[in-house]
C-alpha positions in Angstrom: 0.0 0.0 0.0 1.1 3.6 -0.2 2.1 3.5 3.5 4.7 0.9 2.6 6.5 3.2 0.0 10.2 3.6 1.1 11.3 7.0 2.3 14.5 6.5 0.2 14.8 4.3 -2.9 18.5 3.7 -3.8 19.5 4.8 -7.3 21.9 2.5 -9.2 23.5 2.6 -12.7 25.6 4.9 -14.8 23.6 7.9 -16.2 23.6 8.3 -20.0 26.4 10.7 -20.9 25.4 11.6 -24.5 24.6 15.0 -25.6 21.4 13.5 -27.1 20.2 12.4 -23.7 20.9 15.8 -22.3 18.9 17.5 -25.1 16.0 15.1 -24.6 15.9 15.8 -20.8 16.1 19.6 -21.5 13.1 19.3 -23.8 11.2 17.3 -21.1 11.3 14.2 -23.3 9.1 15.9 -26.1 11.7 14.6 -28.6 12.0 11.1 -27.2 11.0 8.2 -29.4 10.8 4.5 -28.4 11.8 2.2 -31.1 10.2 -1.3 -30.9 11.2 -3.8 -33.5 12.9 -7.1 -34.4 10.9 -10.2 -35.0 7.4 -8.5 -34.9 4.7 -8.1 -37.5 4.4 -4.3 -36.8 7.6 -2.5 -36.0 6.7 0.7 -34.2 8.0 4.0 -33.0 6.3 5.6 -30.0 6.8 9.2 -28.9 6.8 10.2 -25.2 3.4 11.7 -25.9 2.1 8.5 -27.4 3.2 6.5 -24.3 1.4 9.1 -22.0 -1.8 8.7 -24.1 -1.9 4.9 -23.7 -3.8 3.4 -20.8 -1.9 4.0 -17.6 -1.4 1.3 -15.0 -0.1 1.8 -11.5 1.4 -0.7 -9.0 3.2 -0.6 -5.7 5.9 -3.1 -5.6 9.1 -4.1 -3.9 12.4 -3.9 -5.8 15.0 -6.5 -4.9 18.6 -5.6 -5.7 21.3 -8.3 -6.1 23.5 -6.2 -3.9 21.2 -7.0 -0.9 19.0 -3.9 -0.5 15.3 -3.5 -1.4 12.8 -0.7 -1.6 9.1 -0.2 -2.3 7.8 2.3 -4.8 4.6 3.2 -6.7 5.2 2.9 -10.5 3.0 4.3 -13.3 3.3 3.5 -17.0 2.3 1.4 -20.0 1.8 -2.3 -19.7 4.2 -4.3 -21.8 1.3 -6.5 -22.7 -0.2 -3.5 -24.6 3.0 -3.0 -26.4 2.9 -6.7 -27.4 -0.6 -6.2 -28.8 0.6 -3.3 -31.0 3.8 -5.0 -32.4 2.5 -8.6 -32.5 5.7 -10.7 -31.9 6.3 -13.4 -34.5 6.1 -17.1 -33.4 9.9 -17.2 -33.7 10.4 -14.5 -31.1 11.3 -15.9 -27.7 13.1 -13.0 -25.9 12.6 -9.3 -25.5 15.8 -7.2 -25.4 15.8 -3.8 -23.7 18.6 -1.4 -24.7 19.5 1.5 -22.5 20.8 4.9 -23.6 23.5 4.4 -20.9 26.7 2.5 -21.0 27.4 -0.1 -18.5 29.8 0.4 -15.6 32.9 -1.2 -17.3 34.8 1.4 -19.3 34.6 0.7 -23.0 32.3 -2.4 -22.6 29.3 -0.8 -24.4 25.7 -0.1 -23.9 23.7 -1.5 -21.0 21.0 -4.1 -22.1 19.1 -7.0 -20.8 17.0 -9.8 -22.1 13.6 -11.0 -20.7 11.3 -13.9 -21.6 8.2 -12.9 -23.7 6.0 -14.8 -21.2 7.2 -12.4 -18.4 6.1 -9.4 -20.6 2.6 -10.6 -20.6 2.4 -10.5 -16.9 0.0 -7.7 -15.8 2.8 -6.1 -13.8 5.4 -5.9 -16.5 5.4 -2.1 -17.1 7.3 0.5 -19.0 7.3 3.0 -16.1 7.4 6.8 -16.7 6.3 7.7 -13.1 7.6 6.9 -9.7 5.6 7.8 -6.6 3.1 9.9 -8.6 5.8 12.0 -10.2 7.6 11.8 -13.5 10.8 9.6 -13.3 13.9 11.4 -12.3 17.0 11.0 -14.3 18.7 8.9 -11.6 15.7 6.5 -11.6 15.6 6.0 -15.3 13.8 8.8 -17.0 12.2 8.9 -19.4 11.3 5.2 -19.3 12.4 2.2 -17.4 11.3 -1.5 -17.2 9.5 -3.0 -14.2 9.4 -6.8 -14.5 8.4 -7.7 -10.9 9.5 -11.4 -11.2 13.2 -10.3 -11.8 15.9 -8.8 -9.7 16.7 -5.1 -9.9 19.7 -5.3 -12.3 17.3 -6.5 -15.1 15.1 -3.5 -14.7 16.6 -1.6 -17.6 16.6 2.3 -17.1 16.8 5.0 -19.7 15.2 2.7 -22.4 16.1 3.6 -26.0 14.7 0.7 -27.8 13.2 -2.7 -27.5 14.0 -5.7 -29.8 12.2 -9.0 -30.1 14.6 -11.9 -30.9 14.7 -15.7 -31.2 18.0 -15.8 -29.3 20.4 -13.6 -27.5 23.5 -15.5 -28.5 24.5 -12.7 -31.0 24.0 -9.8 -28.5 26.9 -8.6 -26.4 28.9 -11.6 -25.3 25.8 -13.8 -25.7 24.9 -14.4 -22.0 21.6 -12.4 -21.9 22.4 -9.1 -20.5 25.2 -6.6 -19.7 25.7 -7.8 -16.2 25.5 -11.4 -17.3 28.3 -10.6 -19.8 30.5 -8.7 -17.5 29.8 -9.6 -14.0 29.0 -13.3 -14.6 25.7 -13.2 -12.8 24.4 -16.0 -15.1 21.0 -16.2 -16.6 19.1 -17.6 -13.7 15.5 -18.4 -12.8 13.4 -15.3 -11.9 12.6 -14.4 -8.2 
């Protein structure tokens, strides 16, 4: 419930450093476009205004970080199930890849990303969040858009989402382990929480 919301919610991750990100933030995300493609019938671009115009869903959930901390927040945004209805993944698509506008923490190791099962994206609490605790997301918490997949640990909740790609395999992405942390910190692609 709202009384369970944490007074402090720890921010993690390396903020996007590009001038493009700074310009988007300065324009209050009016120039932001989410690219959704890959193995789908209907590749789509959604502006920030498009996302705000879609049915909004809210949920209060607990975030579990692999580092050992947790926090409760209220998230508002667009259900991933609604995105799936728009793009219509092909039968060959098994994974959904979320690409961040931010690089990972290892110098020169590339863009942060993570892969999720399509079945998880149909869960009613799989959300592309643009609000946290009834306010627009701050940059430190992933503005303009971050993932909430409540059956996964915190490092899989990609922030600063630039694009989404539907794929049959993640072997060709990064080092082929399913995500930036899986590639560089050897977390392993494990069962969800």
